[in-house]
N, C-alpha and C positions, 0 to 999 in steps of 0.2 A: 617578403612583401605580400605574398598571397595570404599568409597566415594573419598578417596585420589587418589586411582589408576584410578578411572573414570575421576577425574578432570585432572590428568596428561596426560590422553590419548586424551583429547579434545584440539582443537586449542588454542594456547596461545602465550605468548611473545617469547617462545623458538623456535617456528616453524612458526610464522607469520613474514614475512619481511615487514617493513613499511618504506617508503622512500618518502620524499617530493622533487619533481623536482624543479629546479630553477624557472620555470614558474608558480609554485604554485599547480601543480597537485600532489595529494597524491596517492601513489601506495601501495597497500596491496597485498601480494602474499603468497600462501601456496602450497607446493608441495604435490602431491598425485599420486604415480606411480602404483596404482592398476588398472588403465585403461589408454589406450593411447589417452586420450581426454583432452581438456582444455576448460574452460569457462572464458570469459572476461565479466565483468559487471561493471557498474559505473553510476555516475550521475554528472551533472553540474548544476549550479544555474541559471535556466531559467524556469519560470513556469507561471501558471495562475495568480499569485499574481502580475506579471509584466504587466498585460494587463488591459487597461481601460474597464469599464463596457460595453461601446457601442460596444466593439469588443471581448466580452467573447467567448472563443473558439480559439483565435488566437494562443495560445501556442501549443495546440493539432493539429491545422491545420498545423502549421509550421513543427512539427515533422512528420506528415503524408507525407508531400511533401519531406522532407529530404530523406525518403526511396525510392524516385522515380527518382533518378538519380543525378549524380554529373557533374562537368565540364569536367571530363575525362571519365566517365562511364555513358552511357545512362541507362534508366530503365531496358531495356532488357539485356544489358551487365552486369549490377550490379547483377541481379538475376541469370544470367548464371554463373557468377564467383562464386557465393555462392552455387548454386545447383550442380555445377560440382564437388564440393568437399564434398557434402553431409553435408554442414554446415548451419547455420541459423544466422540471426541477427534481432534486433528489436530496436525501439526507441519509447518512450512514454513520454508525458508531465504530470506532476503532479501539485500540487499547488505551490510549491517553486522550484522544480527541474525537470529536464528532465533526465529520466533514459535511459540507453542504454546497449546493450549487444550483444555478439556473442559467438557461441560455435562450436567446430569441433574437428578434430584430431590435436594432438600436432604438427605434421609435417607441418600443414598449419597455425600455429600461426602467422608468419610474414605477410602472405597474409590477415588473418583475421584482424589483427591490422591495416594494410594498408587500407583495405576497411572501417573499422570503422572510422579511422582518416579522410578518404576522405569524407565520408557521413556527419560527424559532422562539418567539416571545409569548404568543397567546394561544397555545394549543387548548383544544376543548376537552380532550380525554373523555369523549363520550363513551358510556359503558358498552354500547353495542359495537363500537369501533375497536375498543380494547379487546373484546372477545373475538372479533374477526381477525385482528392482528395475531392474537394468541393462537388461534386455529391455524393460521398460515405458517407461523413459526414452528408449531408442532408438526405440521405436515412436512416442512422442510427438514426437520430433524429426522423424521421417519424416512424421508428420501435419502438423507445422508447415510443412513445405516445400510442402504443398498447400493451405494456409490463407491466403488473400489478406490478411486483416486482420493475422494474426500476422507474416507476412512483411513487410508494409508497416511495421509497428511496429519490427520487428527492423532493417530497412534504415534507417529513420529514425534510429535510435540510432547506427548506424555513420556516418551523415552528420553528425549534430549534435554528436557528442562525439569527441575525439581518441582515437587507439588506446590511449594509456596511461591513459585514464580508465575506471573500473569500469563506468560507464553505457554505454560503447561496446559491451559484450559481453552476450550472452544469459546469464542466470543459470542457465537449464536446461542449458547447455552445447552441445557440438557432437559429432557422431558420433565424430570422431577423439579428442576429449578424454575422452568417456565410456568409450570402448573401452579407453583406456590406464590408467584408474583401477583400482587393485587393492584387495582387501579390506584390506590393510595400510594403504593410504592412508586409508580410511574410519576404521579404528581409530585411527590417529594423529591425524587431524583432530579426532575426538571427544575423545581424551585431551588434546590440546593446547588446544583452544578452548572446550570446554564447562566452564564454571565458574560458581559462584554470584555472585561479586562483580559488582555493578552490574546484576544481573538484576532484573526487575520482574515481580511477580505480582499480579493483581487478582482479587478475589472479589466478585461482586455477586449478591445473591439473598436468600432467606428465612432469614437468619442475622444475628444482631447483629454489627456491624462488628468489634468487639473479639474476639468469638469466632471470626470468620473469620481474623483475624490469628493467633490462637493455633493454629488448625487448620493454617495454612500453616507456622507455626514447627514444629509437631509433625512434619510430613511432610518439610520441607526444611531444618530447622535444623541437622542434623548434616552437611550437605553442605559439604565443605571443598575447597580448591583455588583456583588462580589461573591466568590465561592470560597470554600475552605481550601487551604494549601493542598495541592496534589502531591502525593508521595512520588518519589523518583522510581523509575524502573531499576530494579536491582541487577547486578551482574549475574551471569550464569556460570557456574563452575565448569571447567573443562571436563570432558568425559574421561574417565579413568578405566573404563571397561567397555566391552562390546555389549550393547543392549539391543537385542533382536526380538521381534514379536511377529508372528504370522497369524492372520485371520482368514476366514473363508466366508464367501458370500454366494448365495445360490444364483443360478441362471446367468452367470457371467462367462465371457469367453476368454478374457485375458487376465494376467496378473499385473498389479500395480505395485511399484516399490518406491519408497522414499528413504534416502540414505543421506546421513549428514551429521552436522555438529552445530552447536551455537556459534554464531559468527561475530564479527566486530560490529559495534555500533557505527552509525554514520560519522560521528565525530572522532572516532578512533583514527589516529594517524595511519594505521594499517589499511583503512578502508579503500582508498584509491588504488594502491597496488593490488589489493585483494580483488577489487572490481575488474582490473585488467586481467588478473590471473583467471578469474571466473569466466571472462569472455572468451579467452583462448581455450579454456578447458571444456566449456560446454555450451557456448553461444554462437561464436563466429562461424559464418558459413552455414553448413548443415550441422549445427550444434557442436562445433569445435572438435577437439580430439575425441570426446566421448562419442559423438555422432559418427565420426569417421571409423573408429575401430569397432564399435558395437553395432551400429546400424548399417553402414555402408560395406565394411569389409566382411563382417560375420553375419549380417542379416538377422540379428537376434531380437531387435526391438522395433515396435511400431513407432515409438518416439523415445528419445532420451536427451536430457539437457541438464544443465546446472543453473542454479539461481542463488544469488546472494541478496538478502533482504535489506540489511542495514537498518536504518531507522534510529529512533532515540535510544533503543535498547539493543541487546545482543541478539538481533534477529538471526534466523537460521541461515546456514549455508548448506544447500541441499542439492542432491542429484536425484532426479525424478525420471522414472521410466515406466513404460507400459510394454509388456512382453508376453509372448506365448508362455503358458505355465511351464512347459518343458524347458524353457530357456532361462529361468530365474537364476539358478545357481551359476550358470556360465556367465550371465550378465554381471552378477556381483563379482565374480572372479576377474572379469575384464575391467570393471570399475576400479578394483583394487590395484590391478596391474597398471592402469593409467595414473592412478594416484601416486604409486611408487615412482613412476617415470617422471611425473611432474615435480616430485620432491627431490629426486636424486640427480636429475640431469637438467642443467639450465636450458631454458628455451633458446632457440637459435635467434640470431639477429633478425633474420627474414620473417620468422613466425611472429616475433614480437612486433615488428614494424607493420606487418599485415593487420594484426589485431588493433594496434593503435590507429592505423588509418581507417579501419572500420568504425571505431568508436568516435573519432573526430569527424569523419565524413558523414556519419548518421545524425550528428547533432542538428545541423540545419533542417534536416527532414523532420525531426521531432518538434521543431519550432515553426513549422509551416502553418499550423492552425492556431486559432485563438485558444483552444483547449490545451494545446501543447505548451504555449507560452504561459498560460495561467498555471498549469501544473508545475512548470519550472519555477515560476515566481513563488509559489507556495513552498516548494522544497528549499529554495534559497532562504526564505524567511524562517522556516521551521528549524533549519540546521545552522542558521547564522553564517551562511556561506559568503555573504557580501554581494552587493548589487553588481559587482564586476565579475562574478563567478563564471558566467557563461563566456565572457571574453577571455578569461584565464584558462578555460577548460582545456583547450588544445595544448597549450604549453604544459599544463599539469599532467595530462595523459602521456604526452610524448617524452616527458622527463623520467618516466618509470623505466628502470633498467632490469635486465635479466636477473642480476643478483637479488634485486628487491623482490621480484616475483617469486624466486625460489625461497627467499627468507620468509615471506609471509605464508607461503604454502606450507612450509615446514612448521610454522608456528600454529596454523589454524586447522590444517587438514591432516588428521592422524589416521593412517590406514590400519592401525592396531586397535584404536578405541573410537567407536562411532555408534550412532543410533541407526537402526535399520527396521523399517516397518514394511511388511509385505502382505498384500491382500490377494489371495488366490480364489479362483472359482471353486465352489464346492462340488466334489465329484459325486 
């Protein structure tokens, strides 16, 4: 009875409005009158996968410049309009999509939608703003080279994914690729790939759902255009060897390591049991089994956890740790020990139930804010999960069995073949 009441209180088909506009934009809306605010978020299909290798970073460079002024609003005017109403907005490029969003008081929703529409459709690409964005990206790349965690993550991807896979590369780009990108490249990328078809916009806040749909239609309904078909993300081959690389960075006190494999896509039937397995392995409590054995029992790591990315493609399944340089080898040894234990011995009923209770109990907390609901709605649409997904979530998680956990771990986590990137302080 409790599970049924919980499910009915979660967002679902009865209170999520979904409407596809004539131009191909899907609008999802849910009302929440507990506060006088609203959040608008969404994505369109333009990303790093659309960029040639010699210009890696073009998608992110483009979104950076989009935030720097439109044909009718200069950079200063744009931010004055946003800040004067205590609102915010953002745009960022991913592998396949460009995400965008804005938030503020519900009374300002027409203005927020107008600004978002203006930024997405009518960027100015002023030359001085292009160069300012370039300088900031190059500075970020320079800072990345001195950041152990970022360099370990970047190196891991080069080890885990083949060179012809988009996940092999940094979405930010590299100094040489950013330097060769021209203003014309930005203009052309925007003109070619920014289009309304298959875009998704969510609105969550103090407005009736159907009125929110009408507001989005009023702002974006006249947007026309199409883009070339986007290539699909390819699968990633399973690792058949140990791939390890160690780097050093000056003036650092700890070592950072990233250990893992290409994992399942979100649509893979293995994803949900893998998600449960990952939670008990390196998330639940003080970072699951990994945290208990490596951090609590042996005191070897400043932090250690596991993460499964999912997504449209074979996102990584990683173990991430920050340790004293003297403890790196022992930490890797204990990670492998815990991997073997997870593969060779079924989890106990009690441990599995505790993990499932954590996952189902934390769901309502994730949906307490408008931002949390909007994020959930975007994921539901992106992965075709169905409007009743959140209401089915508890039954789906609690249905996972110990044999299923063991099976997917044996299929995806290979302690003999893996990628391992370590960044140590330079002596």
